[in-house]
Residue frames relative to the residue before (quaternion, step in Angstrom):
aa qw qx qy qz dx dy dz
X 1.0000 0.0000 0.0000 0.0000 0.00 0.00 0.00
X 0.4695 -0.6775 0.4917 0.2809 3.59 -1.12 0.74
X 0.4707 -0.6296 0.5312 0.3161 3.50 -1.13 0.65
X 0.6820 -0.4874 0.3306 0.4335 3.58 -1.24 0.36
X 0.6563 0.5083 -0.3231 0.4545 3.63 0.90 -0.84
X 0.6398 0.5277 -0.3259 0.4539 3.54 1.06 -0.78
X 0.6211 0.5409 -0.3386 0.4550 3.53 1.05 -0.80
X 0.6546 0.5154 -0.3118 0.4567 3.56 0.94 -0.91
X 0.6675 0.4986 -0.3068 0.4601 3.56 0.92 -0.91
X 0.6372 0.5294 -0.3193 0.4601 3.57 1.01 -0.85
X 0.6514 0.5192 -0.3048 0.4617 3.56 0.99 -0.91
X 0.6628 0.5025 -0.3035 0.4649 3.55 0.98 -0.89
X 0.6158 0.5511 -0.3344 0.4531 3.58 1.10 -0.73
X 0.6681 0.4895 -0.2904 0.4794 3.56 0.91 -1.00
X 0.6529 0.5218 -0.3133 0.4508 3.56 0.98 -0.88
X 0.6420 0.5259 -0.3271 0.4521 3.58 1.03 -0.77
X 0.6272 0.5295 -0.3332 0.4640 3.57 1.09 -0.76
X 0.6621 0.5062 -0.2986 0.4651 3.54 0.94 -0.96
X 0.6531 0.5102 -0.3133 0.4636 3.56 0.95 -0.85
X 0.6396 0.5314 -0.3192 0.4546 3.55 1.02 -0.87
X 0.6598 0.5051 -0.3102 0.4619 3.56 0.95 -0.91
X 0.6800 0.4835 -0.2918 0.4676 3.52 0.89 -0.99
X 0.6267 0.5410 -0.3367 0.4485 3.54 1.07 -0.76
X 0.6449 0.5204 -0.3162 0.4619 3.58 1.03 -0.84
X 0.6502 0.5032 -0.3204 0.4706 3.57 0.97 -0.88
X 0.6337 0.5304 -0.3354 0.4524 3.56 0.98 -0.79
X 0.6381 0.5269 -0.3345 0.4510 3.56 1.06 -0.79
X 0.6336 0.5243 -0.3238 0.4678 3.58 1.04 -0.85
X 0.6444 0.5100 -0.3161 0.4741 3.52 0.97 -0.93
X 0.6406 0.5374 -0.3250 0.4418 3.54 1.00 -0.81
X 0.6405 0.5221 -0.3211 0.4627 3.59 1.03 -0.81
X 0.6502 0.5075 -0.3195 0.4665 3.58 0.94 -0.86
X 0.6599 0.4974 -0.3050 0.4733 3.53 0.95 -0.87
X 0.6294 0.5368 -0.3316 0.4536 3.55 1.07 -0.73
X 0.6340 0.5233 -0.3272 0.4659 3.58 1.01 -0.83
X 0.6546 0.5007 -0.3074 0.4757 3.52 0.95 -0.88
X 0.6478 0.5212 -0.3190 0.4548 3.53 1.01 -0.83
X 0.6437 0.5211 -0.3228 0.4582 3.59 0.99 -0.83
X 0.6211 0.5327 -0.3376 0.4652 3.57 1.07 -0.74
X 0.6692 0.4920 -0.2963 0.4715 3.55 0.95 -0.88
X 0.6589 0.5231 -0.3103 0.4427 3.55 1.06 -0.74
X 0.5167 0.6132 -0.4326 0.4121 3.61 1.25 -0.07
X 0.6685 0.3907 -0.2887 0.5631 3.58 1.29 -0.13
X 0.3210 -0.7561 0.5336 0.2014 3.63 -0.34 1.14
X 0.6314 -0.5684 0.3771 0.3689 3.55 -1.13 0.67
X 0.6879 0.4941 -0.2792 0.4524 3.58 1.11 -0.66
X 0.5829 0.6152 -0.3676 0.3830 3.60 1.25 -0.26
X 0.4212 -0.7129 0.4977 0.2584 3.60 -1.02 0.75
X 0.5573 0.6358 -0.4028 0.3506 3.60 1.18 -0.26
X 0.3199 -0.7567 0.5473 0.1596 3.54 -1.26 0.52
X 0.6545 0.4957 -0.3131 0.4773 3.61 1.19 -0.39
X 0.4402 -0.6868 0.5144 0.2642 3.56 -0.99 0.85
X 0.6936 -0.4503 0.3480 0.4416 3.57 -1.29 0.21
X 0.6839 0.4837 -0.2957 0.4591 3.59 0.85 -0.93
X 0.6367 0.5186 -0.3328 0.4636 3.59 1.03 -0.69
X 0.6325 0.5207 -0.3304 0.4686 3.59 1.02 -0.74
X 0.6433 0.5331 -0.3244 0.4436 3.58 0.95 -0.86
X 0.6141 0.6086 -0.3409 0.3693 3.55 1.06 -0.75
X 0.6381 0.5382 -0.3267 0.4433 3.58 1.21 -0.35
X 0.7703 0.3610 -0.1522 0.5031 3.59 1.21 -0.39
X 0.1407 -0.7594 0.6282 0.0943 3.51 -1.37 0.30
X 0.5871 -0.5911 0.4020 0.3799 3.63 -1.10 0.50
X 0.6541 -0.5648 0.3525 0.3590 3.53 -1.23 0.59
X 0.3185 -0.7724 0.4980 0.2322 3.59 0.96 -0.73
X 0.6975 -0.4860 0.3236 0.4155 3.59 -1.29 0.20
X 0.5794 -0.5908 0.4401 0.3487 3.56 -1.23 0.54
X 0.3934 -0.7020 0.5331 0.2613 3.62 -0.84 0.91
X 0.0502 -0.7964 0.6026 -0.0082 3.58 -0.83 1.01
X 0.4117 -0.7212 0.4927 0.2602 3.62 -0.70 1.02
X 0.5847 -0.6201 0.4026 0.3339 3.56 -1.06 0.76
X 0.7170 0.4485 -0.2661 0.4625 3.57 1.06 -0.67
X 0.7565 0.2685 -0.2067 0.5594 3.58 1.24 0.21
X 0.0266 -0.8361 0.5479 -0.0107 3.60 0.57 1.14
X 0.4939 -0.6750 0.4775 0.2690 3.54 -1.20 0.68
X 0.0755 0.7442 -0.6632 0.0250 3.55 -1.12 0.79
X 0.6221 -0.5471 0.3945 0.3975 3.59 -1.17 0.49
X 0.6586 0.5211 -0.3128 0.4438 3.56 0.98 -0.83
X 0.6559 0.5029 -0.3132 0.4677 3.57 1.01 -0.79
X 0.6374 0.5212 -0.3247 0.4654 3.58 0.99 -0.82
X 0.6576 0.5035 -0.3136 0.4645 3.60 0.94 -0.85
X 0.6295 0.5119 -0.3278 0.4838 3.59 1.01 -0.75
X 0.6684 0.5072 -0.3004 0.4536 3.56 0.90 -0.91
X 0.6411 0.5156 -0.3233 0.4675 3.58 1.01 -0.80
X 0.6474 0.5191 -0.3196 0.4575 3.56 0.99 -0.80
X 0.6545 0.4899 -0.3037 0.4893 3.58 0.98 -0.82
X 0.6176 0.5772 -0.3289 0.4209 3.58 1.06 -0.81
X 0.7670 0.3667 -0.1879 0.4919 3.59 0.98 -0.82
X 0.5570 0.6437 -0.3769 0.3651 3.60 1.26 -0.15
X 0.3198 -0.7821 0.5121 0.1542 3.58 -0.49 1.26
X 0.5735 0.6212 -0.3750 0.3802 3.58 1.20 -0.36
X 0.5651 0.6169 -0.3821 0.3925 3.59 1.24 -0.18
X 0.6157 0.5430 -0.3577 0.4451 3.61 1.21 -0.24
X 0.7076 -0.4979 0.3086 0.3951 3.52 -1.28 0.41
X 0.7766 0.2667 -0.1592 0.5481 3.59 1.02 -0.74
X 0.4633 -0.7270 0.4003 0.3109 3.57 1.33 0.32
X 0.5493 0.6049 -0.4078 0.4075 3.59 1.03 0.80
X 0.7544 0.3615 -0.1841 0.5161 3.61 1.19 -0.47
X 0.0850 -0.7648 0.6357 0.0608 3.53 -1.13 0.73
X 0.6831 -0.4107 0.3683 0.4786 3.58 -1.28 -0.08
X 0.6306 0.5655 -0.3159 0.4275 3.55 1.08 -0.84
X 0.5445 0.6433 -0.3971 0.3633 3.61 1.13 -0.56
X 0.7825 0.2649 -0.1363 0.5468 3.58 1.05 -0.77
X 0.7439 0.3258 -0.1903 0.5516 3.60 1.26 -0.19
X 0.1158 0.8357 -0.5198 0.1342 3.54 0.60 1.22
X 0.5493 -0.6291 0.4329 0.3393 3.63 -0.92 0.84
X 0.6704 0.5179 -0.3028 0.4366 3.59 0.97 -0.79
X 0.7175 0.3604 -0.2302 0.5498 3.57 1.29 -0.23
X 0.6143 -0.5752 0.3420 0.4181 3.56 1.15 0.64
X 0.5708 -0.6042 0.3487 0.4331 3.56 1.21 0.66
X 0.5626 0.4304 -0.4392 0.5526 3.50 1.10 0.99
X 0.4990 -0.6837 0.4232 0.3233 3.65 -0.94 -0.64
X 0.4586 -0.7315 0.4151 0.2870 3.60 1.30 0.24
X 0.5680 0.5396 -0.4111 0.4660 3.57 1.17 0.56
X 0.5812 -0.5730 0.4302 0.3857 3.58 -1.09 0.63
X 0.7689 -0.0543 0.0601 0.6343 3.54 0.96 -0.94
X 0.4283 -0.7389 0.4665 0.2302 3.54 -0.78 1.05
X 0.3971 -0.6617 0.5699 0.2823 3.51 -1.36 0.23
X 0.2274 -0.8010 0.5465 0.0901 3.51 -0.88 1.00
X 0.8508 -0.1102 0.1001 0.5039 3.53 -1.13 -0.79
X 0.8496 -0.0183 -0.0548 0.5243 3.55 -0.84 1.13
X 0.7034 -0.5253 0.2553 0.4052 3.55 1.06 0.83
X 0.3766 0.7328 -0.4948 0.2764 3.60 1.20 0.20
X 0.4184 -0.7044 0.5153 0.2513 3.60 -0.99 0.85
X 0.3517 -0.7613 0.5102 0.1910 3.57 -0.69 1.10
X 0.6207 -0.6050 0.3789 0.3241 3.55 -1.27 0.44
X 0.8142 0.2161 -0.0722 0.5340 3.58 1.07 -0.67
X 0.5878 -0.5530 0.4703 0.3571 3.49 -1.37 0.37
X 0.5004 -0.6717 0.4622 0.2911 3.58 -0.98 0.85
X 0.3020 -0.7491 0.5553 0.1983 3.63 -0.68 1.00
X 0.5435 -0.6368 0.4468 0.3155 3.56 -1.16 0.62
X 0.4799 -0.6488 0.5153 0.2883 3.55 -1.26 0.53
X 0.4854 0.7015 -0.4286 0.2977 3.61 1.19 -0.48
X 0.8711 -0.0003 -0.0537 0.4882 3.55 -0.91 1.09
X 0.3161 0.7445 -0.5289 0.2572 3.60 1.10 0.53
X 0.4940 0.6570 -0.4255 0.3786 3.58 1.25 -0.27
X 0.7042 0.4668 -0.2562 0.4697 3.59 1.15 -0.57
X 0.5512 0.6295 -0.3983 0.3758 3.61 1.22 -0.13
X 0.4368 -0.6753 0.5309 0.2671 3.54 -1.15 0.68
X 0.7881 0.0833 -0.0181 0.6097 3.56 1.13 -0.72
X 0.2922 -0.7860 0.5324 0.1155 3.55 -1.12 0.73
X 0.7141 0.3618 -0.3815 0.4622 3.51 -1.40 0.50
X 0.6718 -0.5082 0.3569 0.4038 3.57 -1.26 0.40
X 0.7627 0.3551 -0.1965 0.5035 3.59 1.05 -0.70
X 0.4975 -0.7073 0.4003 0.3033 3.60 1.27 0.14
X 0.3373 0.7873 -0.4713 0.2103 3.59 1.12 0.50
X 0.7058 0.3738 -0.2652 0.5401 3.62 1.23 -0.16
X 0.3091 -0.7871 0.5155 0.1384 3.56 -0.94 0.93
X 0.7816 0.1518 -0.1155 0.5939 3.59 1.25 0.09
X 0.6162 -0.5348 0.4171 0.4005 3.54 -1.26 0.31
X 0.5904 0.5668 -0.3655 0.4434 3.58 1.12 -0.61
X 0.6746 0.4698 -0.2882 0.4911 3.57 0.95 -0.87
X 0.6470 0.5329 -0.3172 0.4437 3.57 0.97 -0.85
X 0.6274 0.5950 -0.3464 0.3639 3.58 0.93 -0.90
X 0.7274 0.4272 -0.2412 0.4798 3.58 1.03 -0.74
X 0.4901 0.7009 -0.4149 0.3105 3.59 1.23 -0.32
X 0.7301 0.4134 -0.2574 0.4793 3.62 0.62 -1.05
X 0.5987 0.5701 -0.3684 0.4252 3.58 1.07 -0.65
X 0.7404 0.4166 -0.2191 0.4799 3.59 0.95 -0.88
X 0.5524 0.6390 -0.3948 0.3614 3.58 1.17 -0.51
X 0.4501 -0.7156 0.4607 0.2704 3.64 -0.66 1.06
X 0.6836 0.4766 -0.2846 0.4738 3.59 1.16 -0.57
X 0.7024 0.4342 -0.2696 0.4953 3.59 1.21 -0.30
X 0.8408 -0.0480 0.0394 0.5378 3.63 -0.18 -1.18
X 0.2461 -0.8437 0.4598 0.1270 3.57 1.35 -0.17
X 0.4676 0.6460 -0.4609 0.3894 3.53 0.78 1.10
X 0.3705 -0.6954 0.5593 0.2573 3.59 -0.98 0.77
X 0.6026 -0.5606 0.4083 0.3948 3.56 -1.19 0.41
X 0.6199 0.5221 -0.3475 0.4715 3.58 1.04 -0.68
X 0.6639 0.4970 -0.3024 0.4699 3.57 0.98 -0.84
X 0.6059 0.5589 -0.3410 0.4519 3.57 1.11 -0.71
X 0.6832 0.4804 -0.2824 0.4719 3.56 0.82 -1.01
X 0.6437 0.5271 -0.3198 0.4533 3.58 0.97 -0.86
X 0.6449 0.5249 -0.3180 0.4554 3.58 1.00 -0.84
X 0.6881 0.4748 -0.2892 0.4663 3.58 0.84 -0.99
X 0.6412 0.5198 -0.3245 0.4618 3.59 0.98 -0.78
X 0.6782 0.5124 -0.2869 0.4418 3.57 1.11 -0.68
X 0.6386 0.4692 -0.3277 0.5144 3.59 1.29 -0.08
X 0.3830 -0.7858 0.4366 0.2128 3.57 -0.14 1.31
X 0.6480 0.5663 -0.3230 0.3938 3.56 1.00 -0.79
X 0.6113 0.5564 -0.3585 0.4338 3.60 1.19 -0.33
X 0.5743 0.6432 -0.3846 0.3294 3.58 1.04 -0.67
X 0.6664 0.4812 -0.3340 0.4613 3.67 0.82 -0.80
X 0.6338 0.5322 -0.3359 0.4497 3.59 1.06 -0.70
X 0.6756 0.4591 -0.2860 0.5009 3.59 0.99 -0.81
X 0.5707 0.5724 -0.3828 0.4473 3.61 1.15 -0.54
X 0.7107 0.4743 -0.2543 0.4531 3.57 0.91 -0.96
X 0.7640 0.3949 -0.1955 0.4713 3.57 1.00 -0.86
X 0.8326 0.1594 -0.0251 0.5299 3.57 0.87 -0.98
X 0.5397 -0.6407 0.3937 0.3786 3.60 1.13 0.60
X 0.7280 -0.4804 0.2310 0.4313 3.55 1.04 0.82
X 0.5534 0.6393 -0.3900 0.3646 3.60 1.24 -0.16
X 0.0883 -0.7817 0.6171 0.0155 3.54 -0.53 1.23
X 0.2782 0.7290 -0.5839 0.2240 3.56 -0.44 1.23
X 0.7120 -0.4688 0.3086 0.4219 3.56 -1.29 0.28
X 0.6313 0.5514 -0.3358 0.4297 3.58 0.98 -0.81
X 0.7052 0.4538 -0.2704 0.4729 3.59 0.88 -0.90
X 0.5868 0.5454 -0.3673 0.4725 3.58 1.12 -0.60
X 0.6629 0.4991 -0.2964 0.4728 3.58 0.95 -0.90
X 0.6470 0.5240 -0.3226 0.4502 3.60 0.94 -0.82
X 0.6613 0.5052 -0.3103 0.4595 3.57 0.95 -0.83
X 0.6631 0.4906 -0.3129 0.4710 3.60 0.88 -0.89
X 0.6489 0.5188 -0.3157 0.4584 3.59 0.96 -0.85
X 0.6288 0.5341 -0.3365 0.4540 3.60 1.00 -0.79
X 0.6478 0.4972 -0.3204 0.4801 3.57 0.98 -0.80
X 0.6608 0.5160 -0.3191 0.4419 3.60 0.87 -0.89
X 0.6280 0.5405 -0.3392 0.4454 3.61 1.11 -0.55
X 0.6284 0.5129 -0.3509 0.4679 3.59 1.23 -0.07
X 0.5757 0.5654 -0.3858 0.4473 3.61 1.25 -0.17
X 0.2087 0.8065 -0.5017 0.2328 3.53 0.40 1.33
X 0.0945 -0.7651 0.6354 0.0431 3.54 -1.07 0.84
X 0.1896 0.8124 -0.5182 0.1886 3.56 -0.21 1.30
X 0.6791 0.4413 -0.2912 0.5092 3.59 1.25 0.25
X 0.1953 0.7858 -0.5512 0.2013 3.54 0.62 1.19
X 0.6826 -0.4221 0.3671 0.4703 3.58 -1.29 0.00
X 0.6034 0.5601 -0.3430 0.4522 3.57 1.08 -0.75
X 0.6786 0.4984 -0.2954 0.4514 3.59 0.86 -0.96
X 0.6602 0.5001 -0.3143 0.4639 3.57 0.97 -0.81
X 0.6273 0.5333 -0.3374 0.4563 3.57 1.09 -0.67
X 0.7162 0.4370 -0.2820 0.4654 3.61 0.76 -0.95
X 0.6031 0.5402 -0.3570 0.4658 3.59 1.28 -0.26
X 0.7048 -0.4913 0.2542 0.4442 3.58 1.28 -0.05
X 0.5706 0.5854 -0.3932 0.4209 3.60 1.24 -0.10
X 0.2851 -0.8011 0.5054 0.1468 3.57 -0.15 1.30
X 0.6959 0.4850 -0.2698 0.4557 3.57 1.13 -0.62
X 0.4531 0.7091 -0.4466 0.3040 3.60 1.24 -0.04
X 0.7542 0.2770 -0.1590 0.5737 3.58 1.16 -0.64
X 0.4519 -0.6455 0.5392 0.2973 3.54 -1.16 0.63
X 0.6689 -0.4823 0.3644 0.4326 3.57 -1.27 0.19
X 0.6325 0.5232 -0.3389 0.4598 3.57 1.03 -0.72
X 0.6607 0.5028 -0.3058 0.4661 3.59 0.98 -0.83
X 0.6363 0.5095 -0.3271 0.4780 3.58 1.05 -0.73
X 0.6270 0.5123 -0.3339 0.4826 3.58 1.03 -0.72
X 0.6373 0.5180 -0.3143 0.4762 3.57 1.04 -0.77
X 0.6109 0.5424 -0.3318 0.4717 3.55 1.11 -0.75
X 0.6457 0.5093 -0.3136 0.4747 3.57 1.01 -0.81
X 0.6403 0.5034 -0.3265 0.4796 3.60 0.96 -0.81
X 0.6047 0.5817 -0.3381 0.4261 3.59 1.03 -0.83
X 0.7779 0.3571 -0.1795 0.4849 3.58 0.87 -0.96
X 0.7397 0.3738 -0.2197 0.5146 3.61 1.20 -0.29
X 0.8539 0.1898 -0.0923 0.4757 3.56 -0.36 -1.26
X 0.6681 0.5238 -0.3006 0.4347 3.59 1.05 -0.72
X 0.2688 -0.8086 0.4844 0.1981 3.58 1.26 -0.41
X 0.3210 0.7842 -0.4810 0.2251 3.61 1.21 0.38
X 0.6434 0.5733 -0.3166 0.3965 3.56 1.04 -0.85
X 0.4883 0.6682 -0.4322 0.3582 3.60 1.22 -0.30
X 0.7958 0.2240 -0.1112 0.5515 3.59 0.95 -0.88
X 0.7356 0.3635 -0.2189 0.5281 3.59 1.02 -0.77
X 0.2396 0.7928 -0.5089 0.2345 3.53 0.68 1.19
X 0.6966 0.4721 -0.3390 0.4207 3.54 -1.31 0.13
X 0.7025 -0.5062 0.3066 0.3952 3.58 -1.24 0.34
X 0.7140 0.4007 -0.2527 0.5156 3.60 1.20 -0.46
X 0.4564 -0.7257 0.4099 0.3114 3.56 1.34 0.29
X 0.6601 0.4121 -0.3646 0.5114 3.55 0.86 0.98
X 0.3796 -0.7142 0.5396 0.2339 3.55 -1.09 0.72
X 0.3902 -0.7361 0.4619 0.3044 3.58 1.34 0.05
X 0.5466 0.5914 -0.3984 0.4391 3.54 1.07 0.77
X 0.4420 -0.6862 0.5238 0.2435 3.55 -1.37 0.01
X 0.0082 0.8082 -0.5860 0.0574 3.55 -0.92 0.97
X 0.3318 -0.6656 0.6219 0.2453 3.52 -1.28 0.51
X 0.1823 -0.8382 0.5089 0.0723 3.57 -0.32 1.25
X 0.6939 -0.5270 0.2651 0.4129 3.57 1.21 0.37
X 0.4926 0.6707 -0.4293 0.3509 3.59 1.26 -0.07
X 0.3705 -0.7152 0.5537 0.2110 3.55 -0.93 0.97
X 0.2271 0.7758 -0.5408 0.2327 3.57 -0.30 1.29
X 0.4539 -0.6789 0.5088 0.2724 3.54 -1.17 0.60
X 0.5104 0.6575 -0.4125 0.3701 3.58 1.28 -0.20
X 0.3703 -0.7638 0.4832 0.2144 3.64 -0.63 1.05
X 0.3135 -0.7967 0.4785 0.1951 3.60 1.23 -0.27
X 0.8613 -0.0399 0.0560 0.5034 3.55 -0.95 -0.96
X 0.5331 0.6452 -0.3956 0.3783 3.59 1.16 -0.53
X 0.5876 0.5917 -0.3662 0.4129 3.60 1.06 -0.69
X 0.7126 0.4479 -0.2450 0.4813 3.57 1.11 -0.70
X 0.7937 0.3504 -0.1597 0.4709 3.57 0.81 -1.03
X 0.2274 -0.7842 0.5255 0.2390 3.57 1.18 -0.71
X 0.4630 0.6389 -0.4590 0.4084 3.53 1.22 0.63
X 0.5046 -0.6907 0.4255 0.2955 3.58 -0.70 1.10
X 0.6358 0.5534 -0.3304 0.4247 3.58 1.03 -0.73
X 0.6712 0.4923 -0.2971 0.4678 3.60 1.24 -0.35
X 0.3917 0.7317 -0.4787 0.2864 3.59 1.25 0.06
X 0.8487 0.1411 -0.1336 0.4918 3.56 -0.80 1.09
X 0.5266 0.6150 -0.4277 0.4019 3.60 1.22 0.19
X 0.0728 -0.7836 0.6163 0.0312 3.53 -1.15 0.74
X 0.6220 -0.5794 0.3899 0.3541 3.52 -1.22 0.62
X 0.4723 -0.6475 0.5207 0.2942 3.55 -1.09 0.74
X 0.2693 -0.7768 0.5502 0.1464 3.56 -0.59 1.14
X 0.5044 -0.6205 0.5045 0.3257 3.56 -1.15 0.63
X 0.4465 -0.7367 0.4580 0.2194 3.58 -1.15 0.56
X 0.4890 0.6571 -0.4535 0.3513 3.59 1.17 -0.14
X 0.7975 0.2322 -0.2057 0.5174 3.56 -0.84 1.02
X 0.3735 0.7910 -0.4416 0.1996 3.57 1.31 -0.06
X 0.6187 0.5736 -0.3569 0.4010 3.61 1.01 -0.68
X 0.7141 0.4512 -0.2441 0.4763 3.58 1.19 -0.54
X 0.7082 0.5198 -0.2448 0.4103 3.59 1.20 -0.32
X 0.2750 0.7624 -0.5385 0.2305 3.60 1.14 0.47
X 0.5688 -0.1508 -0.8070 -0.0504 1.57 -2.23 1.21
X 0.4844 -0.7097 0.4688 0.2048 3.54 -1.35 0.20
X 0.7023 0.3926 -0.4026 0.4365 3.51 -1.44 0.51
X 0.6986 -0.5091 0.3075 0.3979 3.57 -1.26 0.40
X 0.7533 0.3258 -0.1974 0.5361 3.57 1.21 -0.48
X 0.4909 -0.7124 0.4005 0.3019 3.58 1.26 0.32
X 0.2990 0.8168 -0.4585 0.1821 3.58 1.12 0.56
X 0.7316 0.3714 -0.2345 0.5214 3.60 1.17 -0.45
X 0.3669 -0.7747 0.4823 0.1804 3.54 -0.76 1.08
X 0.8092 0.2080 -0.0822 0.5433 3.59 1.07 -0.62
X 0.6203 -0.5191 0.4322 0.3987 3.54 -1.31 0.33
X 0.6018 0.5735 -0.3544 0.4282 3.58 1.06 -0.73
X 0.6470 0.5133 -0.3176 0.4658 3.59 1.00 -0.80
X 0.6320 0.5253 -0.3290 0.4651 3.58 1.02 -0.77
X 0.6510 0.5072 -0.3104 0.4719 3.59 0.94 -0.90
X 0.6423 0.5163 -0.3230 0.4653 3.61 0.95 -0.82
X 0.6334 0.5464 -0.3270 0.4398 3.57 1.01 -0.85
X 0.7141 0.4295 -0.2633 0.4861 3.57 0.82 -0.96
X 0.5985 0.5689 -0.3647 0.4302 3.57 1.09 -0.61
X 0.7110 0.4322 -0.2694 0.4849 3.60 0.98 -0.73
X 0.5441 -0.6623 0.3761 0.3520 3.57 1.30 0.01
X 0.6587 -0.5219 0.3100 0.4445 3.56 1.10 0.67
X 0.6151 -0.5663 0.4136 0.3604 3.54 -1.33 -0.21
X 0.5331 -0.6903 0.3749 0.3141 3.56 1.28 0.24
X 0.2114 0.7896 -0.5444 0.1882 3.57 1.07 0.67
X 0.6132 -0.5927 0.3763 0.3621 3.56 -1.07 0.75
X 0.7275 0.4074 -0.2344 0.4999 3.62 1.10 -0.62
X 0.3432 0.7824 -0.4696 0.2227 3.59 1.28 0.09
X 0.5308 -0.6436 0.4599 0.3041 3.55 -1.02 0.89
X 0.5445 -0.6189 0.4650 0.3228 3.54 -1.14 0.70
X 0.5609 0.6085 -0.3852 0.4083 3.58 1.24 -0.32
X 0.6714 0.4903 -0.2912 0.4732 3.57 1.15 -0.59
X 0.1755 0.7725 -0.5769 0.1990 3.53 -0.30 1.35
X 0.6106 -0.5353 0.4126 0.4127 3.62 -1.15 0.47
X 0.3068 -0.7971 0.5038 0.1295 3.55 -0.90 0.99
X 0.2692 -0.7937 0.5064 0.2027 3.58 1.05 -0.61
X 0.2385 0.7942 -0.5242 0.1937 3.58 1.00 0.79
X 0.4116 -0.6651 0.5620 0.2691 3.55 -1.14 0.68
X 0.6575 -0.4913 0.3749 0.4309 3.57 -1.25 0.24
X 0.6227 0.5364 -0.3384 0.4583 3.59 1.03 -0.75
X 0.6673 0.4984 -0.2977 0.4665 3.57 0.97 -0.85
X 0.6335 0.5246 -0.3297 0.4634 3.58 1.01 -0.78
X 0.6669 0.5022 -0.3023 0.4601 3.56 0.88 -0.93
X 0.6505 0.5085 -0.3132 0.4693 3.58 1.01 -0.79
X 0.6466 0.5206 -0.3168 0.4589 3.57 0.99 -0.85
X 0.6436 0.5036 -0.3185 0.4804 3.59 0.97 -0.81
X 0.6304 0.5297 -0.3324 0.4599 3.59 0.99 -0.79
X 0.6652 0.4922 -0.3082 0.4695 3.60 0.95 -0.82
X 0.6286 0.5311 -0.3400 0.4551 3.60 1.00 -0.76
X 0.6213 0.5034 -0.3385 0.4959 3.59 1.12 -0.59
X 0.6373 0.5248 -0.3290 0.4586 3.60 1.06 -0.69
X 0.6073 0.5268 -0.3370 0.4900 3.58 1.18 -0.59
X 0.6367 0.6211 -0.3211 0.3253 3.52 0.95 -1.00
X 0.1610 -0.8308 0.5184 0.1225 3.57 0.83 -0.93
X 0.6049 -0.5414 0.4432 0.3802 3.55 -1.36 -0.22
X 0.4569 -0.7079 0.4715 0.2604 3.55 -0.73 1.10
X 0.4955 -0.6592 0.4696 0.3153 3.64 -0.88 0.87
X 0.2649 -0.7581 0.5770 0.1489 3.56 -1.04 0.80
X 0.1331 -0.7748 0.6112 0.0919 3.55 -1.22 0.51
X 0.4175 -0.6432 0.5704 0.2943 3.53 -1.29 0.40
X 0.3542 -0.7361 0.5344 0.2171 3.58 -0.69 1.06
X 0.3213 -0.7790 0.5019 0.1948 3.61 -0.54 1.08
X 0.5266 -0.5787 0.5040 0.3657 3.54 -1.28 0.36
X 0.4514 -0.6958 0.4891 0.2701 3.55 -0.97 0.85
X 0.4737 -0.6680 0.4904 0.2981 3.60 -0.98 0.78
X 0.2893 -0.7559 0.5627 0.1681 3.55 -1.17 0.57
């Protein structure tokens, strides 16, 4: 049997173990509470937002590597050839227009006009879409009539209202420029044809990538990449603004077609599918580079991002074919300003290129 002092010591020993265990559990609980507290502290007391930085990140993912088709691998020589063809005005029917004419780097690889001018100054039907990040699109043009950049590259060249050149005339023109032959020798074993011209231009277009915006740095873990206003705008984007419904995914597009309520005679996607339900629908454009590509919409009717936000805030123009996704939002002026700030954070800096000298 234990003496009385031994009993006391034994009791104190057991009590110390229990206290130590409870103390350790309390420390663990304290760490968890601290983590939760740090998450909450990512929202300053003065901020109107309710989602933490980590919660905002959960809605997004990085853009990822550029998809490259197996039958058109990328090489530096092919990209340089494609860039040269892209800027060469001699490829058009009257040798005055190039791809660059409507897709200029200084205009976000568009042209900052509501509707571009094509062959002999004819006014085109639609606003020029940007080349930025088109490498990630499943379908091209406002109506999705091209299924690849290779197919898209030859579209404007052949269009009578744009570059007005036949494919035979295109090949004949390129063959007639001696300086192109060594480039095609190196890239395509000397074969100058429409398919290889399209492959080269498409390869160059796959280098026009915007993937290092303030938004990208934020979702990668840099809490300071966005201001509080931009983070609030990000929250509006994914919640009250309902933007994520169509501008989803890492390239901010669902790669789908919607009628956003604009009253227009343009049949849009219907031209491709001949399905009545597609009348007036247009492809959801990605938002990267958006600050540089004004004006906006398929007909360039809005001059500023603010006008676009106001349009969606009022719920569109109420066209009979308007998508059910387009509803009045009831945004406050503070929310609108924050949303516009976030859209600028998505936009980033437009990629620059060196314009090559044309071969003779």
